C-alpha positions, 0 to 999 in steps of 0.5 A: 285116636278117637272111636269115631275115627277109628270107624271110619273108612276112607277108600283108596283113590283107585277104587274111588274111580272105580266106583265113580266109573260104576255110577257114572250114567252109560252112553246109552243113558246120556245120548240118543245115539250112543255110537255117534254120541249125536255128533251124526259121524263115525270116526276111526282111524280110515276117517269120519262118515255119516252116522246111521241115525242122521238119515233116520233123523231126516226120515223121522223129520219127513214123516212129522211133516206129512202129518203122521204121529209117533204113534203111527211110526211102526204101521207098515205093511210087514206089520199089518197083521192079518191074523187078527181078522176071523177066518171062519166070519164072512163080510158076504158069501164066499169072503171071510173077515181075513180075505176081505183084509187081504184084499184091502191090504193087497190094493194098498201095495198095488196104490203105491207101486202105481204111485210109484210108477206115475200113474193116476192111480183111483183112490182108496176107501177104507171102512171099518168100525173102530179099531179095525186096521183102516188108520194103519193100512192108511198110515202104511201107505203115507209111509211107503210114499214117503219111502219112496220119495212120493210125497204125502199128506195125512191128514186126521179130518177132526184136526184138519177142520179144528186147524181151520177154525183156529184160522178164523181167530186173530191172534199174534203169531199164530201158526193157522192159515186158512189158504196155507192149510186148505192148499196143503190139502188141495195139492197134495200128490197123495192125500190121505183123509182119516176118520172122514166123518168123525166130526160135527157135520155142518154146512160149514165143514160140507162145504170145505169137504166137498171143496177139498173132494171136488178139486181133486177129483177134477185135478186127478190127485188120488186120495185116501179115505178112511171112515168107520160109517157106512156109505148112507150114513156119510152121505147123510153126514157130507151130502150126496155131492160128497159122497157122489165124488168118493165113490167117483174117485176111490174104490172100496174096502170094507175091514171087519173084525170081532175085537177091536185090534188095540184092545187085542194087542194086550193093553190091559183094557181087554177085560174093561166090563168086568 
């Protein structure tokens, strides 16, 4: 036997199977749901029953259809942290940043409860700088309404306007239809307009936003609005008529922070100026 043959080691059959078993990926690596192995059913000696992952998938589908993005899945009232808001700085005399944020959170909860009772609730208007928690509260409202079986439509206004523009371009197989896009916003039982004013102002955008607000005001359909513009600046962007509709249909809440909450969550951007 040659030297080469003497140093070769062939593992025993049992050892080979053990090696392959160790190298094989686990169910958690292979399947989205390792419990049912993506079948949607849990099988036991007692029979088969639906797996909870099916309900989770349905819940996520409803959120996506309502306009809520994946990054918003953890946005809920329970995760709204008041500790991000200073207890020693004041929005106005007698009201700290934290107290103002607590008022906004309570108003959001009251709004959801009123919608759940079928009442024509007044809308909410959240104003604050970038990263002040406006979108977080608005997405939390939408998520809670969906859990209660109440249809809500979450719209990021610049994206909404861009979709309307795309609808004017005749493209074969295009998913954008102006009437359908507008009607989804006009007739939603609860409409959430995120980042209102964070778009270019033009006679066309002013007309579209006014039509939307005026229709919902006259139909007594509630809106939740977020913006980083003060009322005077927003009125300048959207016109006095739209601003008047917002004042009539919404209660205003101000969210103030010392630093963008996203930066304070430890994403590595805290010291970007150093």
